[in-house]
GUKOLDREN-24812 format. One record per residue (C-alpha): residue in one letter; x, y, z; residue number from 1. Coordinates in pm, 1 decimal. Layout:
// residues N
res	xx	yy	zz	n
a	X	Y	Z	NUM
...
END
This chain:
// residues 474
res	xx	yy	zz	n
m	-1655.1	-281.8	-1380.1	1
r	-1541.1	58.4	-1501.7	2
t	-1657.1	318.9	-1255.4	3
g	-1615.0	683.7	-1173.6	4
s	-1690.8	640.2	-806.3	5
v	-1439.3	411.4	-643.5	6
l	-1269.8	358.1	-311.1	7
a	-1065.6	655.2	-203.0	8
l	-754.8	442.6	-168.5	9
g	-673.3	518.8	-530.6	10
l	-672.8	887.5	-447.6	11
l	-445.0	826.8	-152.8	12
l	-194.6	655.0	-377.6	13
s	-198.8	925.7	-642.9	14
a	58.8	1152.0	-475.0	15
c	-8.4	1402.8	-752.5	16
g	40.7	1774.3	-769.3	17
g	332.5	2000.5	-702.0	18
q	680.8	1978.3	-845.2	19
v	978.2	1921.6	-619.9	20
a	1258.4	2170.7	-677.6	21
t	1454.3	2061.9	-986.8	22
d	1418.8	1692.2	-1072.9	23
q	1783.9	1620.6	-1136.8	24
n	2014.7	1404.5	-929.0	25
a	1945.2	1364.8	-558.6	26
t	2208.7	1478.6	-317.9	27
s	2431.4	1186.9	-231.5	28
s	2525.7	1331.5	103.0	29
t	2385.3	1596.1	332.3	30
k	2724.5	1672.1	479.8	31
e	2859.4	1898.5	207.5	32
q	2803.4	2271.3	208.5	33
a	2552.7	2401.6	-47.2	34
g	2762.8	2626.8	-266.5	35
p	2883.4	2977.9	-192.0	36
a	2547.9	3110.1	-67.3	37
q	2562.8	3231.9	293.6	38
w	2324.8	3188.9	582.8	39
s	2166.2	3499.2	734.2	40
d	1978.4	3550.6	1058.5	41
r	1660.2	3556.0	851.0	42
t	1718.7	3226.2	671.8	43
r	1836.1	3058.1	993.4	44
g	1513.5	3171.3	1154.8	45
q	1310.3	3037.7	862.5	46
l	1483.0	2699.1	888.4	47
r	1428.7	2686.2	1263.6	48
e	1059.9	2774.0	1221.9	49
a	1012.7	2505.2	954.7	50
i	1181.7	2239.4	1167.1	51
d	978.5	2344.7	1471.5	52
g	665.2	2281.0	1262.4	53
r	775.3	1937.6	1139.4	54
a	481.2	1770.7	1316.5	55
a	275.4	1873.2	1014.5	56
h	469.6	1602.8	830.1	57
g	471.1	1346.8	1110.2	58
l	842.0	1409.8	1166.2	59
d	818.2	1538.2	1522.7	60
h	978.2	1221.8	1663.8	61
m	1298.1	1299.5	1472.9	62
t	1566.6	1534.4	1607.2	63
f	1737.8	1809.5	1410.0	64
d	2029.8	1993.0	1569.0	65
m	2002.4	2367.1	1518.4	66
s	2249.7	2467.0	1790.8	67
g	2546.8	2686.3	1706.1	68
s	2612.3	2899.9	1401.2	69
d	2847.6	2685.6	1197.4	70
e	2757.5	2726.9	828.2	71
a	2839.1	2370.1	725.9	72
k	2641.9	2221.1	1015.2	73
t	2340.1	2441.3	942.1	74
s	2349.6	2342.7	574.6	75
e	2377.3	1977.6	672.4	76
q	2064.4	1996.4	888.6	77
a	1880.2	2198.2	624.5	78
l	1956.5	1935.2	359.1	79
r	1861.2	1655.0	596.1	80
f	1523.1	1816.0	661.8	81
a	1473.6	1898.2	293.8	82
t	1550.2	1537.2	201.2	83
a	1290.7	1415.8	452.4	84
l	1028.2	1636.9	288.4	85
a	1127.4	1577.0	-72.1	86
r	1187.2	1200.6	-84.3	87
g	1139.6	1068.5	269.4	88
a	1325.7	1070.0	597.9	89
t	1388.4	699.7	543.1	90
d	1520.7	501.5	248.4	91
p	1278.5	222.8	149.6	92
t	1553.5	41.2	-40.9	93
k	1731.9	-4.8	292.2	94
l	1417.8	-83.1	492.6	95
y	1301.3	-358.5	255.5	96
d	1479.3	-632.3	63.3	97
v	1297.5	-521.3	-251.4	98
y	1176.7	-170.5	-334.8	99
t	1185.4	-49.5	-696.3	100
v	897.6	201.1	-710.6	101
p	1028.2	522.5	-876.0	102
r	1120.2	795.7	-625.5	103
p	1175.1	1172.5	-652.5	104
s	1533.3	1282.4	-711.4	105
p	1552.8	1662.3	-672.6	106
d	1883.7	1850.0	-668.0	107
l	1847.9	1973.3	-311.1	108
k	2190.7	2135.4	-288.6	109
a	2110.4	2358.6	-582.2	110
g	1766.8	2429.1	-436.3	111
l	1911.0	2527.1	-99.9	112
a	2171.7	2752.4	-260.1	113
a	1903.5	2929.3	-465.7	114
a	1679.6	2969.0	-159.5	115
l	1964.6	3119.0	41.8	116
r	2049.2	3364.0	-236.1	117
s	1684.9	3472.9	-261.2	118
g	1650.5	3493.6	116.5	119
d	1328.9	3286.6	107.4	120
l	1394.7	2942.8	254.1	121
t	1030.3	2902.2	360.9	122
k	891.3	2899.6	6.4	123
w	1142.8	2637.6	-105.1	124
l	1087.0	2408.2	192.1	125
n	710.1	2435.8	155.1	126
s	737.9	2316.0	-205.9	127
l	916.4	1989.7	-125.5	128
a	651.2	1767.7	38.1	129
p	357.0	1630.0	-162.4	130
q	110.5	1906.2	-245.9	131
d	-205.0	1699.4	-304.3	132
g	-514.6	1718.9	-87.3	133
n	-475.6	1372.6	60.2	134
y	-134.4	1451.8	206.7	135
k	-289.1	1762.9	360.4	136
r	-573.1	1556.1	507.2	137
l	-324.0	1313.7	658.4	138
s	-132.2	1606.0	803.4	139
d	-446.2	1758.9	954.3	140
a	-550.3	1423.7	1102.8	141
y	-205.0	1370.1	1252.5	142
l	-198.1	1714.0	1414.0	143
k	-549.0	1661.9	1551.2	144
l	-456.5	1325.5	1707.0	145
r	-134.7	1470.4	1845.8	146
q	-322.3	1750.3	2020.4	147
q	-584.5	1529.3	2183.7	148
p	-521.8	1438.5	2548.2	149
q	-497.4	1066.9	2610.8	150
d	-802.5	1063.1	2834.6	151
a	-1012.3	1211.1	2550.9	152
e	-990.8	893.9	2343.7	153
v	-1309.1	713.0	2252.2	154
k	-1190.7	363.7	2333.6	155
i	-1364.4	35.3	2379.9	156
a	-1341.5	-76.1	2738.4	157
g	-1083.8	-354.4	2752.8	158
t	-1231.8	-501.7	3067.2	159
g	-1574.6	-620.6	3161.6	160
e	-1782.9	-913.3	3054.8	161
p	-1745.6	-1056.4	2701.4	162
i	-2021.0	-953.1	2464.4	163
k	-2225.7	-1252.4	2350.6	164
p	-2457.4	-1272.5	2048.8	165
g	-2797.3	-1120.7	2121.7	166
a	-2665.9	-893.3	2397.2	167
t	-2709.4	-517.5	2423.2	168
d	-2393.4	-328.2	2517.4	169
p	-2288.4	40.7	2513.0	170
r	-1950.1	-61.4	2363.7	171
l	-2111.1	-186.2	2042.2	172
p	-2127.2	145.9	1848.4	173
v	-1748.0	187.6	1871.7	174
i	-1696.2	-182.0	1794.3	175
m	-1917.9	-159.1	1487.4	176
r	-1732.3	150.1	1366.7	177
e	-1402.9	-40.8	1382.8	178
l	-1558.1	-337.3	1201.3	179
v	-1663.1	-98.4	923.7	180
i	-1309.0	44.9	904.4	181
l	-1163.5	-305.8	879.7	182
d	-1412.8	-387.2	600.2	183
y	-1600.6	-660.8	786.5	184
l	-1927.2	-469.6	824.3	185
a	-2126.5	-255.3	584.2	186
p	-2175.7	102.7	712.0	187
k	-2555.6	73.2	699.7	188
a	-2538.9	-223.4	940.2	189
a	-2344.1	-28.9	1203.6	190
q	-2637.8	98.9	1406.5	191
g	-2769.0	69.8	1758.7	192
t	-2635.7	-114.0	2062.7	193
s	-2773.7	-460.6	1989.7	194
y	-2542.8	-744.5	1894.0	195
g	-2747.8	-893.1	1612.1	196
p	-2674.5	-1165.0	1353.0	197
t	-2515.0	-935.2	1091.2	198
v	-2261.5	-796.8	1337.6	199
v	-2201.1	-1143.3	1485.5	200
d	-2116.6	-1272.9	1138.2	201
a	-1873.1	-983.6	1087.9	202
v	-1702.0	-1059.9	1418.2	203
r	-1674.5	-1430.3	1333.6	204
r	-1505.6	-1353.6	1003.3	205
m	-1265.7	-1117.1	1176.6	206
q	-1186.7	-1377.2	1442.6	207
a	-1108.8	-1638.0	1176.8	208
d	-877.8	-1400.5	991.2	209
y	-686.8	-1313.7	1306.7	210
g	-644.2	-1673.0	1421.7	211
m	-908.6	-1671.5	1695.7	212
k	-1186.3	-1917.0	1761.4	213
p	-1471.0	-1784.3	1541.1	214
d	-1739.6	-1810.4	1809.2	215
g	-1875.7	-1456.5	1772.3	216
i	-1808.8	-1376.4	2138.5	217
i	-1632.5	-1041.6	2172.0	218
g	-1379.0	-1112.3	2444.8	219
s	-1035.4	-974.1	2528.3	220
e	-869.3	-1107.3	2210.1	221
a	-1123.8	-950.7	1976.2	222
l	-1118.9	-625.2	2171.3	223
a	-740.2	-611.0	2137.9	224
i	-781.6	-601.3	1759.1	225
l	-1062.2	-346.7	1767.5	226
n	-921.7	-120.4	2039.0	227
m	-670.7	92.0	1848.6	228
s	-538.1	390.1	2043.7	229
n	-489.5	743.2	1915.0	230
a	-114.2	688.2	1944.8	231
d	-140.3	385.6	1715.7	232
r	-349.2	582.0	1468.1	233
a	-107.0	876.8	1472.8	234
r	186.3	645.8	1409.2	235
a	9.6	481.1	1114.0	236
i	-76.1	821.0	964.4	237
a	283.0	943.3	1003.0	238
v	399.3	628.7	824.0	239
a	142.3	688.8	548.9	240
m	278.0	1041.5	492.8	241
e	631.9	905.1	476.0	242
r	529.7	651.4	212.9	243
l	372.2	927.9	4.0	244
r	696.6	1126.3	26.2	245
w	875.5	827.0	-128.4	246
l	662.2	857.8	-443.4	247
e	703.8	1067.3	-755.8	248
r	500.2	1386.5	-736.3	249
t	384.2	1347.3	-1096.5	250
p	338.8	974.4	-1160.1	251
p	240.0	850.3	-1507.5	252
a	-110.8	966.5	-1595.2	253
t	-193.5	615.9	-1721.4	254
r	-88.8	350.2	-1473.6	255
i	-204.4	71.8	-1243.0	256
d	-159.6	107.6	-867.6	257
v	-197.9	-196.0	-643.1	258
n	-229.0	-137.7	-270.0	259
i	-83.3	-459.6	-130.1	260
a	-203.0	-389.4	224.9	261
a	-564.1	-336.5	115.1	262
a	-546.7	-594.5	-168.9	263
r	-702.1	-351.2	-413.2	264
l	-614.2	-238.0	-766.0	265
t	-676.4	107.0	-911.9	266
y	-648.3	176.1	-1285.0	267
w	-567.7	534.3	-1386.3	268
r	-622.3	647.3	-1744.0	269
d	-509.9	994.6	-1853.8	270
g	-501.5	1115.8	-1495.3	271
k	-843.6	981.3	-1392.6	272
i	-948.2	668.3	-1204.2	273
v	-1148.8	452.5	-1444.3	274
d	-1153.0	121.9	-1257.5	275
s	-1099.5	-27.7	-912.7	276
r	-1122.1	-394.3	-819.0	277
k	-1016.5	-653.4	-564.6	278
v	-693.8	-848.3	-592.3	279
v	-531.2	-1133.2	-400.8	280
v	-170.6	-1070.2	-296.0	281
g	107.1	-1262.7	-121.8	282
e	51.1	-1413.9	220.0	283
p	277.2	-1288.5	502.1	284
d	542.4	-1557.7	443.8	285
t	554.6	-1491.4	67.8	286
e	493.0	-1118.0	54.1	287
t	425.8	-932.8	-268.0	288
p	722.5	-693.0	-301.3	289
q	693.9	-318.4	-355.1	290
l	779.5	-289.3	-723.6	291
g	764.0	-41.2	-1003.9	292
s	728.0	-265.9	-1307.4	293
p	531.8	-219.4	-1633.0	294
i	292.2	-454.2	-1809.3	295
y	430.6	-503.1	-2160.8	296
r	206.5	-777.9	-2298.6	297
l	-106.7	-981.9	-2240.0	298
v	-77.2	-1359.7	-2241.7	299
a	-388.8	-1552.2	-2345.0	300
n	-430.9	-1911.7	-2226.5	301
p	-101.7	-1904.7	-2032.2	302
t	103.4	-2203.3	-1926.7	303
w	253.9	-2199.3	-1578.1	304
t	603.4	-2325.5	-1505.8	305
v	590.3	-2410.5	-1135.7	306
p	873.1	-2240.0	-941.3	307
r	1113.7	-2467.0	-756.4	308
s	998.1	-2329.9	-419.4	309
i	633.7	-2425.6	-483.1	310
q	735.6	-2750.1	-648.0	311
q	934.5	-2857.8	-340.7	312
k	694.4	-2724.4	-77.7	313
d	356.1	-2807.0	-226.9	314
l	400.6	-3066.6	-500.9	315
a	687.5	-3287.0	-381.6	316
k	451.9	-3539.0	-222.5	317
k	193.3	-3528.4	-500.1	318
g	173.0	-3826.7	-728.4	319
a	124.5	-3866.7	-1101.5	320
g	-252.8	-3873.0	-1051.1	321
y	-251.4	-3522.2	-905.3	322
l	-39.0	-3389.7	-1191.1	323
k	-268.0	-3546.0	-1451.2	324
a	-583.5	-3420.2	-1280.5	325
n	-441.2	-3066.9	-1282.8	326
n	-313.3	-3083.0	-1640.2	327
m	51.9	-3074.2	-1531.7	328
v	342.9	-3235.9	-1714.7	329
w	717.2	-3267.0	-1666.9	330
k	916.3	-3066.5	-1922.2	331
d	1295.9	-3030.1	-1915.5	332
g	1303.6	-3097.6	-1542.1	333
w	1021.9	-2856.1	-1455.6	334
i	653.9	-2908.4	-1381.5	335
v	450.4	-2715.9	-1638.1	336
q	74.5	-2666.7	-1612.8	337
q	-92.7	-2658.0	-1953.9	338
p	-348.0	-2393.4	-2060.5	339
g	-706.3	-2434.7	-1951.7	340
p	-960.4	-2345.0	-1682.8	341
k	-763.6	-2532.8	-1413.7	342
n	-440.9	-2344.5	-1483.5	343
s	-326.8	-2154.1	-1174.4	344
l	-280.7	-1841.7	-1388.6	345
g	-636.4	-1870.7	-1513.9	346
l	-701.2	-1757.2	-1869.8	347
v	-487.7	-1442.6	-1880.0	348
k	-150.4	-1330.1	-1753.5	349
f	-40.7	-965.5	-1747.6	350
d	330.5	-1000.5	-1817.4	351
m	553.9	-753.5	-1633.3	352
l	919.4	-658.4	-1665.6	353
n	1102.3	-731.6	-1340.2	354
d	1363.6	-966.5	-1198.8	355
h	1135.7	-1110.7	-931.0	356
a	890.2	-1317.3	-1140.6	357
i	602.2	-1102.7	-1010.8	358
y	305.5	-1030.9	-1236.5	359
l	-72.9	-988.8	-1242.7	360
h	-289.6	-1280.6	-1351.2	361
d	-626.3	-1455.2	-1348.0	362
t	-704.7	-1743.8	-1112.6	363
p	-949.3	-2034.2	-1092.7	364
a	-974.6	-1974.3	-715.0	365
k	-1252.5	-1715.7	-744.3	366
a	-1375.1	-1763.2	-385.7	367
l	-1070.0	-1580.3	-251.4	368
f	-1205.9	-1249.0	-382.5	369
g	-1498.7	-1281.0	-141.9	370
m	-1265.6	-1273.8	158.4	371
v	-1190.9	-957.1	353.4	372
q	-824.3	-1039.8	407.2	373
r	-688.8	-1132.0	65.4	374
q	-322.1	-1195.2	144.1	375
r	-347.6	-1552.5	14.8	376
s	-107.3	-1603.4	-277.8	377
h	257.5	-1701.9	-316.1	378
g	350.9	-1344.7	-411.1	379
c	192.4	-1264.7	-747.1	380
v	-120.5	-1051.2	-780.4	381
r	-446.0	-1225.5	-877.3	382
v	-702.1	-994.1	-1033.7	383
d	-1078.1	-1016.3	-983.3	384
d	-1253.4	-1063.4	-1320.5	385
a	-913.2	-1066.9	-1487.8	386
l	-1064.7	-1138.9	-1828.8	387
g	-1279.7	-829.0	-1800.2	388
f	-976.6	-625.7	-1697.6	389
a	-771.2	-763.2	-1988.0	390
e	-1055.8	-672.1	-2225.9	391
m	-1051.4	-318.1	-2085.4	392
l	-675.6	-276.6	-2128.4	393
a	-678.7	-430.1	-2476.8	394
k	-954.5	-192.1	-2585.7	395
d	-784.7	112.2	-2433.2	396
e	-454.7	18.1	-2600.4	397
g	-610.4	-53.4	-2939.9	398
v	-530.0	-426.4	-2954.0	399
l	-876.3	-568.7	-2888.3	400
d	-896.6	-765.5	-3215.4	401
e	-554.0	-919.1	-3155.9	402
w	-657.6	-1010.2	-2801.9	403
h	-977.1	-1182.7	-2917.9	404
k	-783.7	-1383.0	-3178.8	405
a	-526.1	-1486.6	-2919.5	406
r	-793.5	-1609.7	-2682.3	407
e	-969.6	-1807.5	-2953.1	408
t	-659.2	-2016.0	-3026.1	409
g	-689.9	-2199.7	-2695.0	410
k	-311.1	-2206.0	-2688.2	411
e	-63.2	-1983.2	-2510.1	412
s	-54.7	-1667.2	-2722.2	413
f	103.3	-1326.6	-2671.8	414
v	-30.7	-980.4	-2747.3	415
k	229.5	-707.2	-2710.9	416
l	97.5	-372.5	-2596.3	417
p	186.4	-74.1	-2816.7	418
r	308.0	103.4	-2504.6	419
q	395.4	-34.4	-2164.5	420
i	155.6	39.4	-1876.2	421
p	342.4	130.2	-1555.7	422
v	240.4	-66.7	-1246.9	423
r	320.9	37.1	-889.2	424
l	288.1	-225.3	-617.6	425
l	254.9	-11.1	-306.8	426
y	179.6	-68.0	61.1	427
q	-55.3	173.9	233.0	428
t	-243.0	100.1	555.8	429
v	-432.0	430.3	575.8	430
l	-725.5	488.8	339.8	431
f	-998.1	752.0	322.2	432
d	-1365.2	706.4	399.7	433
d	-1643.9	859.1	190.5	434
g	-1614.2	1181.8	387.0	435
g	-1242.8	1212.5	314.9	436
e	-1133.6	1120.7	666.8	437
p	-828.3	894.5	706.4	438
i	-900.6	549.2	846.9	439
v	-634.8	306.9	967.1	440
r	-657.9	-43.5	826.4	441
n	-468.6	-357.4	919.8	442
d	-95.3	-398.8	856.8	443
p	-89.1	-756.7	720.5	444
y	288.6	-778.6	673.7	445
g	387.4	-570.7	976.9	446
w	571.5	-337.2	739.3	447
d	461.1	-24.1	926.0	448
d	687.8	-125.1	1215.4	449
r	1019.9	-63.2	1045.5	450
v	908.3	267.9	895.8	451
g	763.6	386.4	1227.5	452
a	1080.8	288.9	1412.6	453
a	1296.4	473.2	1158.6	454
l	1080.8	783.7	1212.4	455
g	1140.0	760.9	1586.6	456
f	808.9	611.7	1699.1	457
k	779.0	349.4	1967.4	458
a	654.7	9.6	1857.6	459
g	282.7	16.0	1789.0	460
k	8.5	-242.3	1768.0	461
a	10.3	-384.5	1416.5	462
l	-315.4	-543.6	1305.8	463
r	-191.8	-860.6	1139.6	464
v	-390.6	-1143.0	992.2	465
v	-330.9	-1515.2	999.4	466
t	-348.4	-1660.6	650.6	467
g	-242.3	-1958.6	447.6	468
a	-218.2	-1997.4	71.3	469
a	-537.3	-2169.4	-39.2	470
d	-378.6	-2337.2	-342.4	471
v	-46.2	-2395.2	-515.3	472
g	-81.9	-2099.6	-751.2	473
p	169.6	-1813.4	-766.6	474
END
């Protein structure tokens, strides 16, 4: 499945290019003055101009106080703005119960002092935000949406008669475009104004995912999902820029990025995308957390010790017959599923180092990869063709022979990787189409809300799915 032409979501998550000041310790407070350097009329003007242009970073809903001429206050606002550019206006570790993805940590006080001494605050501030092309495309899209008058929106009429299968309707081109964005319809099928069987099937699948009656009739409920406003799009793009600012500017050249929102994995090798594939992630009640956690070994023919939560919720009422049929046994007070094709971890586990028992693994529930909305697990990440992916990693890491021998044992066996492969579990609801244009996808966990609110946006319309774990697996 190795490919050089993959979904652009991997590029969005790269956040590569451009160093941020000096990567030392982040400022612990923006209230202290930045050294002996003094503010001048020129540098105050540069700061004011940069803050006035903060819409380029989606920060125009935040307020910065530039009144007065107090040195300490001006430095405080300068550091606050610099922090927003360099590592985010918000702190993801405070917005979420779990967030361990590595973040930038520039010494902004030293950077500000140097910029003031040189008299060029503009150059320093311009260096702080991500420098890659995708951040620039998000910025351009945000500014474009911000400048459009509300009555210029191309929206689907929210009133009028429902659209029934077989009908012809002028609203269908916009509807089909949104179905393509949400991944329910292939681009080549989005043509004309006739509501044919292919589009009807796409609508039915969307209705099922969003908890509607899957009758294929496009009524008010379906239109509410498809009718995203420019304000909603702008908010999502501003949130996407903020999430990129949280990330290291030079992430490891070899790594695995998982976009939880899109349920997609991207494998980077030596700075290039070499593979992209579907994954299944946690359902909304058992979300996959945003972690930075490396794979340190491959586990062939894994056993699965059922967590207490799953044991109590899903297996408490199951009898001995169920356990036997699924190759499960009691061991030291725990239910343990033995290796084999029925094991909920499948035939390979990608062991990761974290305190949350989150890892990548295979699954016997292959049908889930055919679904559009793949938030269906208890929190771990299930990988499409996991054996093929394990083969790829083992070959790239020079342990292919050891991996083959481990598999052949039929027993749980471990193959340590010669070097750990960093994994970032990220959440990004804005991807890029083939033309490089940002497209807003659904927000399955509603996690855009808290970021948007922290950036000063009013509550938007989150596109959330209705799911349920299809099995007892992690």
